[in-house]
C-alpha positions as CSV (number, residue, x, y, z in Angstrom):
1,M,0.3,-0.2,0.1
2,K,1.3,3.5,-1.1
3,K,2.3,5.8,1.7
4,Q,1.5,9.2,1.5
5,F,1.7,12.4,3.5
6,M,-0.4,16.0,3.2
7,Q,-0.6,18.8,5.4
8,D,-3.6,20.4,5.7
9,L,-3.1,24.1,4.5
10,S,-5.6,27.1,5.4
11,F,-4.3,29.0,2.7
12,G,-3.1,28.1,-0.9
13,A,-4.1,25.5,-3.2
14,S,-5.3,22.3,-2.2
15,P,-6.6,19.2,-4.0
16,L,-10.0,17.5,-3.7
17,L,-10.9,13.9,-4.0
18,S,-13.6,14.9,-6.1
19,G,-10.9,16.0,-8.9
20,A,-11.5,19.6,-7.8
21,A,-8.4,22.1,-6.3
22,R,-9.9,24.7,-3.4
23,F,-8.1,28.2,-3.3
24,R,-7.7,29.9,-0.5
25,F,-6.7,33.5,-0.2
26,W,-6.5,36.2,2.7
27,A,-6.4,39.4,0.9
28,P,-7.7,42.0,3.7
29,A,-6.7,45.1,1.3
30,Q,-9.1,43.6,-1.3
31,T,-12.8,44.1,-2.0
32,R,-12.7,41.2,-4.6
33,V,-10.3,38.8,-6.0
34,S,-11.0,36.0,-8.9
35,V,-8.5,33.2,-9.6
36,E,-7.6,32.3,-13.3
37,V,-6.5,28.5,-13.4
38,E,-4.9,27.8,-16.8
39,G,-7.7,26.7,-19.4
40,V,-10.3,27.9,-17.3
41,A,-12.2,31.0,-17.3
42,P,-11.6,33.1,-14.6
43,V,-13.5,32.4,-11.2
44,S,-14.4,34.9,-8.6
45,M,-13.4,34.1,-5.2
46,R,-16.2,34.3,-2.2
47,A,-15.3,36.5,0.4
48,I,-16.2,34.5,3.9
49,G,-15.0,36.9,5.8
50,D,-11.8,38.8,8.1
51,G,-10.2,39.1,4.5
52,W,-10.5,35.9,3.2
53,F,-11.2,34.5,0.0
54,E,-12.4,30.8,-1.5
55,A,-13.0,29.1,-4.3
56,E,-13.6,25.5,-5.9
57,V,-12.0,25.0,-9.9
58,S,-12.2,22.1,-11.5
59,C,-8.6,21.2,-12.2
60,G,-6.3,18.7,-11.5
61,P,-2.2,19.0,-10.3
62,G,0.1,20.8,-12.6
63,A,-2.2,22.9,-13.5
64,Q,-1.1,26.7,-13.6
65,Y,-3.1,29.7,-11.3
66,L,-2.9,33.2,-10.6
67,Y,-4.8,34.9,-8.3
68,R,-6.2,38.6,-10.2
69,L,-6.9,42.0,-7.3
70,A,-9.5,44.2,-8.2
71,N,-6.8,46.8,-9.5
72,G,-6.3,44.1,-12.4
73,L,-2.6,43.1,-10.9
74,A,-2.2,39.3,-11.2
75,V,0.0,37.9,-8.4
76,P,1.2,34.4,-7.4
77,D,-0.2,32.3,-4.6
78,P,1.7,33.3,-1.2
79,A,1.1,29.3,-0.1
80,S,2.3,28.4,-3.6
81,R,3.4,24.8,-3.0
82,A,5.5,25.0,-6.3
83,Q,5.6,27.7,-9.3
84,A,5.6,27.4,-13.0
85,D,8.6,29.1,-14.0
86,D,9.9,31.8,-11.3
87,V,8.6,33.8,-8.2
88,H,6.8,36.4,-10.4
89,G,4.9,33.7,-12.7
90,P,2.2,31.2,-12.0
91,S,1.9,28.7,-9.7
92,L,1.0,25.5,-9.6
93,V,-1.4,22.7,-8.1
94,I,0.6,20.2,-6.6
95,D,-0.8,16.7,-5.1
96,P,0.9,16.0,-2.4
97,R,0.0,12.2,-2.3
98,S,2.0,11.6,-5.7
99,Y,4.8,10.6,-4.0
100,D,5.0,6.9,-2.4
101,W,7.4,7.3,0.0
102,R,9.7,4.3,0.6
103,H,11.0,4.6,4.4
104,A,7.6,5.9,5.7
105,G,8.0,4.2,8.9
106,W,11.7,6.6,9.9
107,A,10.9,7.8,13.0
108,G,14.1,9.4,13.3
109,R,16.7,9.8,15.6
110,P,17.4,11.0,19.2
111,W,19.1,14.6,19.7
112,H,21.9,13.4,21.3
113,E,23.2,11.5,18.0
114,T,23.2,14.5,15.9
115,V,25.6,15.4,13.6
116,L,25.0,18.3,11.6
117,Y,26.3,18.9,8.2
118,E,25.3,22.5,6.6
119,L,25.4,22.4,3.0
120,H,23.9,25.1,0.0
121,V,21.6,22.9,-2.2
122,G,22.6,24.7,-5.9
123,A,26.3,24.3,-4.8
124,F,25.8,20.4,-4.4
125,G,24.0,20.4,-7.9
126,G,20.1,20.5,-7.1
127,F,18.5,17.8,-4.8
128,A,19.9,15.3,-6.5
129,G,23.5,16.1,-6.5
130,V,22.5,16.2,-2.6
131,Q,21.6,12.6,-3.1
132,A,24.4,11.5,-4.6
133,A,26.7,12.8,-1.7
134,L,24.8,10.9,1.0
135,P,25.9,8.0,1.2
136,I,29.8,9.3,1.9
137,L,28.9,12.1,4.7
138,A,27.1,9.0,6.0
139,D,30.2,6.8,5.9
140,L,32.2,10.1,7.3
141,G,29.8,9.8,10.5
142,V,27.1,12.7,9.8
143,T,23.8,11.9,11.0
144,A,21.9,15.0,9.7
145,I,22.2,17.0,6.5
146,E,20.9,21.1,7.0
147,L,19.5,22.2,3.7
148,M,19.9,26.0,3.5
149,P,16.8,27.5,2.4
150,I,15.1,25.8,-0.7
151,N,11.7,28.4,-0.7
152,D,11.4,30.0,-3.8
153,F,13.9,33.0,-4.4
154,P,14.2,35.5,-7.3
155,G,16.2,34.0,-10.5
156,K,18.3,30.7,-10.9
157,R,21.0,31.1,-7.9
158,N,20.3,32.9,-4.1
159,W,21.9,31.7,-0.9
160,G,17.8,31.8,-0.1
161,Y,17.3,33.9,2.6
162,D,15.9,36.0,-0.1
163,G,12.8,33.6,-0.6
164,V,9.6,34.8,-1.0
165,L,7.4,32.2,-1.2
166,P,8.0,30.0,1.8
167,Y,6.1,27.0,0.9
168,A,7.4,26.6,-2.7
169,P,10.7,24.2,-3.2
170,D,12.9,26.5,-6.0
171,R,12.6,25.1,-9.0
172,S,16.3,25.5,-10.0
173,Y,16.8,22.8,-7.8
174,G,14.2,20.3,-8.8
175,T,10.7,19.1,-8.0
176,P,8.6,19.0,-5.2
177,D,8.8,15.0,-5.2
178,E,12.4,15.4,-6.0
179,L,13.4,16.8,-2.8
180,K,10.4,14.4,-1.2
181,G,13.2,11.7,-2.9
182,L,16.2,13.2,-1.4
183,V,14.3,13.4,2.1
184,D,12.9,10.0,1.9
185,S,16.7,8.4,0.2
186,A,18.5,10.2,3.6
187,H,16.5,8.4,5.4
188,G,17.2,4.5,4.0
189,L,20.6,5.6,4.8
190,G,20.5,6.8,8.4
191,L,20.3,10.2,7.9
192,M,17.8,13.1,9.6
193,M,16.9,15.9,7.0
194,F,16.9,19.3,8.8
195,L,15.8,22.4,7.0
196,D,16.8,26.1,7.2
197,V,13.7,28.2,7.7
198,V,13.2,31.9,7.3
199,Y,10.2,33.9,9.3
200,N,11.6,37.1,10.0
201,H,11.5,38.6,6.5
202,F,10.9,39.0,2.7
203,G,13.3,39.0,0.0
204,P,13.0,42.6,-1.8
205,D,11.9,40.8,-5.2
206,G,8.8,39.1,-6.2
207,N,7.0,39.5,-2.5
208,Y,3.2,40.8,-3.8
209,L,2.1,40.5,0.0
210,S,1.9,44.4,0.5
211,A,-0.2,44.7,-2.3
212,Y,-3.3,42.6,-0.8
213,A,-2.3,42.4,2.5
214,P,-0.3,45.5,4.0
215,Q,-1.6,44.0,7.5
216,F,0.6,41.3,7.3
217,F,3.8,43.9,8.1
218,R,4.2,46.7,10.9
219,D,4.8,49.9,10.0
220,D,6.3,50.7,13.3
221,I,9.3,48.8,13.7
222,A,12.3,48.0,11.0
223,T,14.8,45.4,10.8
224,P,17.7,45.2,8.3
225,W,15.5,43.7,5.8
226,G,12.5,46.3,5.7
227,A,9.4,46.3,7.9
228,A,9.2,43.7,10.6
229,I,6.1,41.1,9.5
230,D,3.7,41.4,12.1
231,F,3.3,38.5,14.1
232,R,0.7,40.0,16.6
233,R,-2.0,39.0,13.7
234,P,-3.3,35.3,13.9
235,E,-3.3,34.8,10.3
236,V,0.4,36.0,10.0
237,R,1.2,33.3,13.1
238,R,-0.8,30.7,11.5
239,Y,0.9,31.2,8.2
240,F,4.1,30.6,9.3
241,T,3.2,28.2,12.1
242,E,1.7,25.8,9.0
243,N,4.5,26.5,6.9
244,A,7.0,24.6,9.9
245,L,4.4,22.0,10.3
246,Y,4.1,21.3,6.3
247,W,7.7,20.8,5.8
248,L,7.8,18.4,8.7
249,N,4.6,16.5,8.1
250,E,4.3,16.8,4.4
251,Y,8.2,16.6,3.4
252,R,9.4,14.6,6.7
253,F,12.0,16.6,7.1
254,D,13.0,15.8,11.1
255,G,14.3,19.4,12.0
256,L,14.2,22.4,11.3
257,R,16.7,25.3,12.1
258,F,14.6,28.9,12.3
259,D,16.7,32.0,11.1
260,A,17.5,34.9,13.1
261,V,14.7,34.9,15.2
262,H,15.9,37.8,17.6
263,A,14.2,40.0,14.5
264,I,10.6,38.3,15.4
265,S,9.0,40.9,17.4
266,E,6.7,38.2,19.2
267,A,8.6,36.0,21.0
268,D,5.7,34.1,22.5
269,W,4.6,32.9,19.0
270,L,8.1,30.7,18.5
271,D,6.9,28.7,21.6
272,E,3.4,28.8,20.8
273,M,4.5,27.4,17.5
274,A,7.1,24.8,18.5
275,A,4.3,23.7,21.4
276,E,2.0,23.2,18.1
277,V,4.6,20.9,16.3
278,R,4.9,18.6,19.6
279,R,1.4,18.2,20.1
280,S,1.3,17.5,16.3
281,A,4.0,15.0,16.0
282,E,3.1,11.2,15.9
283,P,3.7,9.2,18.7
284,G,7.9,8.1,18.9
285,R,8.4,10.3,16.1
286,Q,11.7,12.7,16.7
287,V,11.3,15.5,15.4
288,H,14.4,18.5,16.6
289,L,14.0,22.6,16.6
290,V,17.0,24.5,16.3
291,L,17.2,28.1,16.7
292,E,19.6,30.8,15.5
293,H,18.8,34.2,18.0
294,D,21.9,36.6,18.7
295,G,20.3,37.8,21.4
296,N,20.8,34.8,23.9
297,V,17.4,34.3,25.3
298,A,17.8,30.8,26.8
299,D,14.3,30.4,28.0
300,H,13.3,28.7,24.7
301,L,15.7,26.1,25.3
302,R,13.7,25.4,28.3
303,R,10.7,24.3,26.6
304,D,10.0,22.9,23.7
305,F,13.3,23.7,21.3
306,D,16.1,21.7,21.0
307,A,19.2,23.6,20.8
308,Q,20.6,26.8,19.3
309,W,23.6,28.0,16.8
310,N,26.2,29.0,19.8
311,D,27.6,32.6,18.0
312,D,29.7,33.0,21.3
313,A,31.5,29.6,20.9
314,H,32.6,30.3,17.2
315,H,33.3,34.0,17.7
316,V,35.8,33.0,20.3
317,L,37.2,30.2,18.7
318,H,37.6,32.4,15.4
319,A,39.3,35.4,17.4
320,L,41.6,32.5,19.0
321,L,42.6,30.6,15.9
322,T,42.7,34.0,13.6
323,D,43.6,37.0,15.9
324,E,40.9,39.1,14.2
325,N,39.0,41.5,16.6
326,D,37.1,43.1,13.9
327,G,33.1,44.0,14.4
328,Y,31.8,41.8,17.1
329,Y,34.9,39.6,17.1
330,A,36.1,43.1,19.4
331,D,33.9,41.2,22.4
332,Y,36.0,37.7,22.6
333,A,39.7,39.5,22.0
334,D,40.2,40.4,25.5
335,K,40.5,37.2,27.7
336,P,39.7,34.6,24.6
337,A,40.9,31.4,26.7
338,K,38.7,32.5,29.5
339,R,35.6,33.2,27.4
340,L,36.1,29.8,25.6
341,A,36.1,27.9,29.3
342,R,32.6,29.6,29.5
343,A,31.4,28.2,26.5
344,L,32.3,24.6,27.1
345,A,30.9,24.6,30.3
346,E,27.6,27.2,30.5
347,G,26.8,27.4,26.7
348,F,26.6,31.1,25.9
349,V,29.5,33.4,26.9
350,Y,27.2,36.6,26.8
351,Q,24.8,35.8,29.5
352,G,23.6,39.4,30.8
353,D,27.1,40.8,30.4
354,P,27.9,44.0,28.9
355,S,29.1,43.8,25.0
356,A,31.9,46.8,23.8
357,Y,30.9,45.5,20.4
358,R,26.7,47.2,21.7
359,N,28.4,50.1,23.2
360,G,28.1,48.6,26.4
361,E,24.6,47.0,26.0
362,T,24.2,43.9,28.0
363,R,23.3,40.8,25.7
364,G,22.6,37.2,26.6
365,T,20.7,35.2,29.9
366,P,22.2,32.8,32.3
367,S,22.2,29.2,30.4
368,S,24.4,27.3,32.7
369,D,22.0,24.7,34.0
370,L,21.4,23.9,30.3
371,P,22.8,20.7,28.9
372,P,25.8,20.5,26.4
373,T,23.6,19.3,24.3
374,S,21.6,22.7,24.2
375,F,24.1,24.3,21.9
376,V,25.6,23.7,18.1
377,L,29.1,23.6,17.8
378,F,30.8,25.2,14.7
379,L,33.7,26.5,13.4
380,Q,31.9,27.5,10.2
381,N,29.0,28.1,8.7
382,H,27.4,29.9,5.5
383,D,27.5,33.3,7.1
384,Q,30.7,33.4,8.7
385,I,31.9,32.2,5.6
386,G,30.2,33.6,3.2
387,N,29.6,37.6,4.7
388,R,33.3,37.9,4.7
389,P,34.4,40.1,1.4
390,F,35.6,37.0,-0.3
391,G,34.3,34.5,1.2
392,D,37.5,32.5,2.6
393,R,37.6,29.6,4.7
394,L,39.6,28.7,7.8
395,T,41.8,26.9,5.7
396,E,43.0,29.6,3.9
397,R,44.0,31.1,7.0
398,V,44.4,28.7,9.8
399,E,48.0,26.9,9.8
400,P,46.4,23.0,9.6
401,D,47.8,21.2,13.0
402,L,46.2,24.7,14.6
403,L,43.3,24.1,12.8
404,E,42.7,20.5,13.6
405,A,43.5,20.7,17.4
406,A,40.3,23.2,17.1
407,I,38.5,20.4,14.9
408,A,39.1,17.9,17.5
409,L,37.8,20.1,20.4
410,Q,34.5,20.7,18.2
411,L,34.0,16.9,17.4
412,L,34.6,15.2,21.0
413,C,33.2,17.8,23.3
414,P,29.2,17.2,24.2
415,H,27.8,19.9,22.5
416,V,26.3,18.9,19.0
417,P,28.7,19.7,16.0
418,M,27.9,21.2,13.1
419,I,30.6,20.7,10.0
420,F,30.0,23.7,7.3
421,M,30.3,21.4,3.5
422,G,34.0,21.4,2.5
423,E,35.1,21.7,5.6
424,E,35.5,17.8,5.9
425,D,37.9,17.7,3.0
426,A,39.8,21.3,3.6
427,A,38.2,22.9,1.0
428,T,39.9,25.9,-0.6
429,S,36.9,27.1,-2.4
430,P,35.2,30.0,-1.6
431,F,32.0,30.3,-0.3
432,L,31.0,33.6,-1.3
433,Y,27.6,35.3,-1.4
434,F,25.6,34.8,-4.3
435,T,22.6,36.3,-6.0
436,D,20.6,36.6,-9.5
437,H,19.1,39.9,-9.3
438,A,18.3,42.1,-12.3
439,G,18.2,45.7,-13.0
440,D,18.6,48.3,-10.3
441,L,18.3,45.7,-7.5
442,A,21.4,44.1,-8.7
443,E,23.2,47.3,-9.3
444,A,21.9,48.1,-4.9
445,V,23.1,44.9,-3.9
446,R,26.4,45.2,-5.5
447,E,27.3,48.4,-4.2
448,G,25.5,47.6,-0.8
449,R,28.4,45.1,-0.5
450,R,31.2,47.2,-1.6
451,R,29.7,49.8,1.1
452,E,29.3,47.2,3.9
453,F,33.0,46.0,3.6
454,A,34.7,49.6,3.0
455,G,35.9,49.7,6.5
456,F,37.2,46.0,6.3
457,K,40.8,45.7,7.7
458,G,41.3,42.1,6.1
459,F,42.3,43.1,2.5
460,A,45.5,41.7,1.3
461,P,47.6,44.0,-0.5
462,G,46.4,45.3,-3.7
463,E,42.5,44.4,-2.8
464,G,40.2,47.0,-2.1
465,T,35.9,47.4,-2.1
466,S,36.3,47.2,-5.8
467,S,37.7,43.4,-5.9
468,I,35.0,42.2,-4.3
469,P,33.1,39.8,-5.9
470,D,29.8,41.1,-7.6
471,P,27.2,38.5,-6.3
472,N,25.2,38.8,-9.2
473,E,27.8,37.2,-11.8
474,P,27.4,33.7,-12.7
475,T,31.0,33.1,-11.6
476,T,30.4,34.4,-8.3
477,F,28.0,31.2,-7.8
478,E,30.4,28.8,-10.0
479,R,33.6,29.7,-7.5
480,S,31.4,28.8,-4.6
481,R,31.1,25.1,-5.5
482,L,33.3,22.6,-3.6
483,V,37.1,22.3,-4.3
484,P,38.7,19.3,-2.0
485,D,42.1,20.9,-1.0
486,A,44.3,18.2,-3.3
487,E,47.2,17.9,-0.8
488,R,45.5,18.1,2.7
489,G,41.9,17.1,1.4
490,T,42.5,13.0,2.0
491,G,44.0,13.7,5.6
492,R,41.5,16.4,6.7
493,H,38.7,13.4,5.5
494,R,40.3,10.6,7.7
495,L,40.3,13.1,10.5
496,Y,37.2,13.8,10.9
497,R,36.0,10.0,10.1
498,E,38.2,9.2,12.7
499,L,37.0,11.6,15.3
500,L,33.6,11.2,14.7
501,G,33.8,7.5,15.2
502,I,35.5,8.3,18.6
503,R,31.9,10.5,19.2
504,R,30.1,7.8,18.0
505,E,31.5,4.7,20.0
506,W,32.4,6.7,23.5
507,L,30.5,9.6,23.9
508,V,26.9,9.4,22.2
509,P,25.8,6.5,24.2
510,R,26.9,8.3,27.2
511,L,25.4,12.1,26.0
512,E,21.7,11.8,27.5
513,G,22.2,13.2,31.2
514,T,25.7,14.8,30.8
515,G,26.4,18.0,33.0
516,S,29.4,20.4,33.5
517,L,32.4,20.0,35.7
518,G,33.5,23.4,35.0
519,A,36.4,24.4,33.0
520,S,39.5,26.3,33.6
521,S,41.6,28.3,31.3
522,V,45.5,29.5,30.7
523,E,45.8,32.5,29.2
524,P,46.0,33.4,26.2
525,S,44.8,30.3,24.5
526,T,44.4,27.2,26.7
527,V,41.2,25.5,27.9
528,V,40.5,22.4,30.7
529,A,37.1,21.3,30.8
530,R,35.1,18.3,32.2
531,W,31.7,16.9,31.9
532,R,30.4,14.3,33.9
533,L,28.7,12.1,31.3
534,G,25.4,9.9,31.5
535,D,26.4,7.0,32.9
536,G,29.0,8.2,35.4
537,A,32.0,8.2,33.4
538,T,34.0,11.8,33.0
539,L,35.0,13.4,29.8
540,V,38.3,15.6,29.7
541,L,39.0,17.7,27.2
542,A,42.2,19.7,27.2
543,S,42.9,21.8,24.6
544,N,45.5,24.7,23.2
545,L,45.0,26.5,20.0
546,G,48.1,29.0,20.7
547,R,51.4,28.3,19.5
548,E,53.3,28.9,22.9
549,P,53.1,25.5,25.5
550,A,50.9,25.8,28.7
551,Q,51.0,24.4,32.2
552,I,47.6,23.4,33.1
553,E,46.1,21.5,35.7
554,R,47.1,17.7,35.7
555,V,44.9,15.5,34.2
556,D,43.9,11.8,34.3
557,G,41.9,9.0,32.7
558,D,41.8,6.7,29.5
559,L,43.0,8.2,26.3
560,L,40.3,8.9,23.5
561,Y,42.9,11.4,21.2
562,E,45.6,13.2,21.1
563,S,46.6,15.4,18.6
564,R,49.9,14.6,18.4
565,P,51.9,11.7,19.7
566,G,52.8,11.8,23.9
567,A,50.3,14.7,24.0
568,A,47.9,13.0,26.4
569,D,51.1,12.0,28.9
570,A,52.3,15.1,29.1
571,A,48.6,16.9,30.0
572,R,48.6,13.9,32.8
573,G,52.0,15.6,34.0
574,G,50.5,19.4,33.8
575,R,51.8,20.8,30.4
576,I,50.2,21.0,27.1
577,S,51.9,21.7,23.5
578,G,50.6,24.5,21.1
579,A,48.3,23.3,18.7
580,T,47.3,20.5,20.4
581,T,43.9,18.5,21.9
582,V,43.6,16.1,24.0
583,A,40.1,13.9,24.8
584,L,40.3,11.4,28.4
585,M,38.1,9.3,29.8
586,V,37.4,8.3,33.3
587,P,35.2,5.5,34.1
588,A,32.3,5.4,36.1
589,P,33.2,5.0,40.1
C-alpha cells in the first residue's frame, strides 16, 4: 500500500478527492479577487470574512494559476507549493499524495546523536546532487543534513535568504517529488534531514503581500531587511506555523533551523509554534527544532526547542585561531581562553554581560543549567564564511595543525557539532555571497556589498572594495562550488572520520544526562573542560589553540584521542604543547 503524507493548509491550493482544487487566499485589503487557472475561465472568489476569499475550481495537479486583484494585478499564491517558472509567474497545483514514500516508517533519531552537516543545495547540483552525496556523508559519520533555505527566490541562484514564497521549493533545485526523494533516501541511510527556514523577513524581489495584505507587516518596526512581519496578527502566526508543520509533515523533514529569530517582534509565537509542533508529531516520531538567536535567550531552550546555534562559541574560537578583532569579534579578543572555557562549560559566553561592540548594552541570559546538547558548536557556517568580502575559509587562514586541534575540540566535546560543507575535505574554494537579481536591484546589491566592507581591515595588498566579487555574476556562484584541497583533503577527511567514530563509540551512548563539571583556562589560548557523562564517566578535554606550550592542571583518564603523539602523557603531567587537543575519559566509579 502506498504511504502518502499531506499537511492540511489554511492557505493556498489544496487538491480535493473530487478532482477539483480548493483555493484560499487572505487579502484583507481587497474587496474582490478572482482565481485564474490555465485553460479555465476566471472564477470569482467568495468572500468568507476577515479578509479571506475561497473558490473551488475543476482542475488537477500541474494546473497553473494566479490570483487577480481588483486593480488588475495578477499575483502568485503566497502559499504556492511550487511555481511554474519563477517568483513572478503562475503557481502550480500540487498533489502531495503523488509521492510514494519508501521509508514511511522512519521515526528519526534522538537529538543527542546529531552531527549536522550544513550545505547549499545549489552548490551541490540540486536535490539530485545532494542525494548522490548522501552515502559519502553517512560514511563520514554525519547523522543529519541541514539544507540552507530552499524556498522560491528570484532567479536561478541565491543563498535562499531572499526567498519570497516559503512553501515552494525552488524550481532550479528540482521538483517537490525530487525533494521528497532526497529526504526519503536520507532516511534509508539512517540520516536525518533538517531545513533552514526564514520567518523574519521576505526578500526584496517577488513579494506581493503588501499589494493585497499590507496588514502582514508592521509600520512601526523596521528590520535590516525592511518592515517587520506583524506576528501580532493570528493570520500571520498561522501562515508561518503551518509552514513549519508543512515541511515536517508533508516533506518528512526531521528538524528545522529557524533563521535570526531575534528579528521576530512577538517572541511568544516561537514557543506557541514549537508547542504545536510537539503536539502534532506522530507518536514515537523524533522532531527537532533549532534556533539562531543573537539575543542568547535561553528560556526557549527550556521549553520545546532542542538547541541554539552558539555564535558566542564560534566567535571566540575564530578570534583565537585568526587573531581577528574587527566588528563583533572585539567582544571575544579580551581573555579569549576564559571566554572559551565559559562557552564549553555553560553554553553562552554573554549571559547578561555588557558588550563593548554594542556600546555597553547587555546581552544574553543565564544558560549554565542547560545540558551541553542545547548548543550547536561550529567552526564555520554559511554566514561566517560568506559574509566575509572574499568568502575565504579557515583552511586558507589557519595553519593545519592548529585548525585540526580546534576540530578535535569541536567534535569531541558534548555540544552538538555542525560541519559546513567542504570542511571535511579541507576545501579551499570560497563560499561567496551570490544572487541573481536584475536591473536596479542588482546594482543596489553590488554597491551595498561594497559599502558594507568599506571599513574592513582584512584586505590583502592590492585588494579593495572594488575587487569584492559581484554577487550577481554567474562566476561568483560557480566559484562557490566545492573544491577539496588536493594536498590536505584526504588526510582531513580521514581525521573527521576518525573523530566522528570516537564520538559515536564513546560519547553518544553516554550523552543523555550529561552535565558540566566546569572548565579552567590559561591565557591566551588554553582550556581544560570536564563533563560528567550520563553513565557517571568523566570526559576531559584539554586544548591549546595557540603556539606556545602552557602549564595546566594535571588531568587523568584513559586516552580517547591526542592530536600529537605523547600529548596525553604530557597533559597528565600538567603540560600541553601548542596546537594540541587531548581527550581522556575517566570510567564511572
